[in-house]
Structures are given as structure tokens and as C-alpha cells.
N, C-alpha and C positions, 0 to 999 in steps of 0.2 A: 732440667735435662729433657731431651727429647729421646724416648727410648723406643725402640721398634723391634720387629722380629721379620727377617728376610728369608726367601728360599721357597722351595716347593711346599705345597699344603700338607701339614703333617711333619715337615721336615725343616722348619724354620729354625734359624739360629738367631741369637739376640744380638743387637746392635745398638749404636747410638750416632744420631746425627749432631755433630759438634757446631759450635757458634760459627764456623766458617761454611757451613753447609755440606761438610765432608762426612761421608758414612763410614763409621769406624766398627770394626769387629770387637764384640764383647765376649765372644765364646770361650777366650782365654781366662776370663775373669768369674764369669757366672755361666751356670747351666742353662737357665731360661730367665725371661721376664714372667714372673708370675707372683702369687701371693708370699711364698716363701721369702723372694728377694725383697719384695716391698716392705715386709714385716721385720727386715734385718738391716738396722740402721748402719751396722759396721759394715756390712757388704756393699751398701749403698754409698756409703763414704768411701770406700775404695773405688768404687767406679767413678765417682766424682772426682777423686784425686788423679786418677789415671787420665781421665778425659782433660782435665786440666793441664796435664802434662804434655798433651799432644803426642803421646807415644803410642797409642792405641793403633793395631795395623788397619789400614785403609781397606775397605771392601770397594774392589773396582767395579763400577757399572757404567763405563763408558758407553756401552751401548743402549743404555736404558732399558734393559730386557729383564732386571732382576726383579721378581715378584716380592711385593710388599705383603705380609701377612698381617692378623690381627697382631696389635701391639702386646697383647697379654695372652699366656699361656695358662692352661688348667685353670679356667675360670671357675669359680664355685656356683655362683648363682647370679642371675641377672633380675634384678628388681625393677619394674617400670611404673612410672608415674603419669596416670592418665589426666587429660585436661588440666596441665598445669600452667597454662598462660591465659591471661585475661582475653586476648584476641582470638585464641583458637576456641575457647569455650564459647564466645560470642557468634563466631561463624558457624559453629555446629549448632547453636540453638539450645546449648546444655546451661543450665544453672551453675554457678560459681561453686565449686565443692567446699563444703565446710571443713572436710579433712582430705589429705591426699588419697587419691584413687590408686590403689596397687594392684598390679598384675605381674605376671611373671613372663619371661622368655627362656626357653632352654639354652643352655651354653652350645649346644650343637647348631643353633641358628647362626651362630657368629662365623663370619668369613672375613677375608681381607678387604681393605678399603676400595681395590679396582677390581674386585672378582666379579663374575657374572651372577646376577640375581634372577633367580628363577620364578616366572608367573606360575602359580600352582594350576593343576589341571581342574578344570571346571571354573577358573576365576574369571569374574567380569569386573571386578572392583578392587583391583591392586592399587595401593595408595602409598604416597611417599611421607616421610616426615623426618626431618633434620633435627637432631638431639645432641645436648650436652652429655656426655656419660661421664660418670662420676667413679673411679676406681678407690676401693676401701683398701687402707694401709694397715689399720691397727684393728683388732677385734672391738666390736662396738655392740654393747648391750644396755639398755635403760640409760641412755645418755640424758643430761640434764638441760641441755642448751642447743641453741643452733651453733654457738661459738664451738661447743664441744664436738658437735658434728663435723664442722669443718676441720678440726684438729684430727680426726680419724680419716680425712681424705689423703690418700697418696698422689693422686694426679687425675687428669681429665683427658677425654679423647673425644672425637667426633663420632657419633653413632647414626646410623640410618635405621629408624624403626619402621620397616616397611610391614605394610598391614593390607590385609583382605577384608574390606568392609562387609561385604555379605557374610562371609563366614564368622567375623567378629561380633555382628550387630543382628544378623537376621535369620541366624540358623539356632538360636537358641542357647541356654547356658551362659557360660562366660564369656570374655573376650578371648581367650587363650586360642581359640580354633583359628582365629583370624591374625595371631601374632606369632605363631610358632612354625609356620611353613620353612621349608627348607631354604637357606642363604637369607632370612628376613632379618639379619642383624649385621650388616657390613660395620666393622669397627677399626678406627685408626685414621690415618696412618701411624700417628705417634700416641704415646702415652706421654704427656707433658707434666712433669713432676709439679706439685702444688706449689712451689716456690717460685715457679715462673707465671703463676696464674693469681695475682695478688687481690683479684675481685672477680668471683665467677659470677657475679650479678651484673657484669658489665661486658658481656662478650656478644657480639654480633653473629648470628646465623643466617645463612643463605642457602637457598636450594634453586637449581636449575632443571628443567625438563626439557630435552631437545634444544638447548640454548636459551630457553625462554624461563626468566626469573619467576618463580613461583612463591618462594617464601623468602621474606627480608625481615627478620626480627632480631629481639635482643632478649637476653636473659633477665633484663630489668623487668620483663613482663611476666616473669613467673608468679604465680600466686603464692606458693611456697617454696622459700629460697633453697639453695642446695643444702646449707647447714641445717635448716628446719626439716628438709626431707631426710637427711641422713639421721637426726634425732627422731623422728617421728618413727622412720622404719624400725629403729632399734628398740621401740618399745613392743614390738610384735614378734621380732625375729631377732636373733643374733647376725650380726655381720662380720664376716671373716676377712683378712687380708686376701685380695684376689677376687671378691665379690664386685659386681658392676651394678650401677643404678643409672638408668636411662630416666632423664629428669623432665621429659616432656617436650612439645614442639610448639613453636608459634603458628600463627595463622597463614593460609595459604595451601593448606591440602587439598586434594581434589574432591574430597568429601564435602567441603565447604563451599565449593563453587557451584554456579549456576548450571543447569541441565543445557545439553547433556555433559555430565561431569566428565573430566578428561582423564579417567583413570589410564594406568599404566599397560601397556601392551608389549609383545614381543618386539624387539628392535629399538624401543625407545632407550635414551641415553639419560641418565640422572647424574648431576654432579652437586655436590654439597660441600659446605666447609663451615667451621666455627672460627671465630677470630683467634689467631695464635696456635690453632691446634691443627691445621692441616686441611687438606681437600680429599675428597673422594670422588671417585667417577665408576659408575658401572653401566652395563649395558643389559638389558633385559632379554631375555629368552625364555621359550615355554618349556616347562618341566617335562 
């Protein structure tokens, strides 16, 4: 299923994009698309049955003005994996990590897939990163295998891990200052359930800036697979339904390019997609 949330920020309603591309209203069945729903197999079964019946109310967006919000509400935590693509590690001059590099983004960085992204005050090195986001559907702790890790995934989404490189790397401390600026995690448009993604290690990822292709990679380049990432993270913290893992970005970020590096500025337009998971588009503006 392709699950999403539509409406004004903070007042989104749950919806579903059916096989014909028709937007269907789920608000009569569920209160939200969140960890509670993803952990409730009976509730998800009812959604599937109603979707198959074709009787869910249609949401009219003939004018094309309906805002699409983040596809997941009440996110618990966002765990991020750094330097998780061979080609991205190479372009930044970093050694291949022996273990996954973990950092965090706060849930309040999440915005809709087409919402404005704000360039932070004082920023000179705002960068782009297209990523595959994993949404947890079952409580995970001390998992034994990558296969078990995949079994705890409810679905997948497109994430834009926007980063400010000076704040991240040159200002001391951890990476978090450069990762948690306002609007720095557009998510969506859809949460695609895991049954529709048979192999998360065979997905293409692309990103364009002002129409120019910058990133063109595949999850086959990941150093640590999706299942292994979930297993690994579960050794250090409990993952709950509704938690999100951003699994890293392929080569092509601004930081990895020749001087003068083409960091993002107000007025730039970024578009990105992950195969089968939809597309995002953001215009940047100064905070």
C-alpha cells in the first residue's frame, strides 16, 4: 500500500493512493498513519480489505492544490546512518566504516515532501542528500540477523537528509548541529508498505538541483544493508513502531564536488526520488 497524509501542516488526514492512482480517504477507518497503526496487524488488514474493495471515499484534488504532508505522524525518533555508500565515502575521502555511523535527527525536522526548506541563518554550506528511509513496524531489540531486521520493517519512504556542512564538521562536537536545522528532513510523499518493496537493496535514487542531475545511485552500493542496519541499531537502542531510520546517501553531494562547491542557496529547487517510493520537490528560502 501507498499510505500518505494530506492537508495543512499539523492537521493532516490519513489517506491511501490506490492502484489506479486515486487518492482515497482513510479518516473513517484510522485516526492517523503512525506507529500505533503500523503495529496493529488487524487494523492494517482492514485498510487493505477496504482498499481492495474500492469503496473508500475519494479525495478530490482536481485543482492539484492539496498539500501532501509527511506520510508518518507522531514519529518517535529518527536514527541516521552516515557514510553508508561506498561511492559517497570515496568522494568525501573518508575510510569505509567498520561499523555503521549513527547520528540523530529530531522529529521536528520533518516536513512534507514539497514543503519549503529553510537555509539556516549564517549558512554557507547547506547540502543535499537523497536517502531511503526505513519505517519500523515492530519493536526491535537485540535482533539476531539482517533477515530479522527486515522482518521488523513496516515500510519505506523517500527522505531528504539536508545538511549544513560547516555546522556539521567545522564547528566542533558531533554532527548534530548540521543535521537538525529547521525543515532539514522532508519525508514522503508515501509510506510504501514493505510487501511492495521486495528488495530494498535494488532501488535507484536520484536528485536534481535546478534541473541538473547531481545524484544517481542505487541502494546496492550500501555498505551496510537495510536489514543489517536495523539489526545493528537494535543492539544499542530499542526501536519502536513509528521510528525512522535514514540509511545514507550515494555519491554526488555538494561537499564531494570540486571547488567552488555548489552549496544550496535561497531560490534553488531540489527534486529527488527513490524508485517506487515517489518524488519530492522543494524550493529553498532563507530562514
